[in-house]
C-alpha angles and dihedrals in degrees: 000000000000091000090057092049091048093048092049095044098049093034093057094050095077096144090053096033107035092158091061092230111170117197120233091223126197124325104254092202088072091059090077095054121104114272092207093222090146088069092060114100114260092215126049116255119253091248090057091054091059 
């Protein structure tokens, strides 16, 4: 689905993209990996407080 959107978007921008370069974009399989936010400190560090 995203490949179709990307092809249509970049393919229809000929004046701005005359070379027809279509970006690969992000790897959607990585979107389902853990973001590890639970490992981020809940309180700011002393150095961040200044």
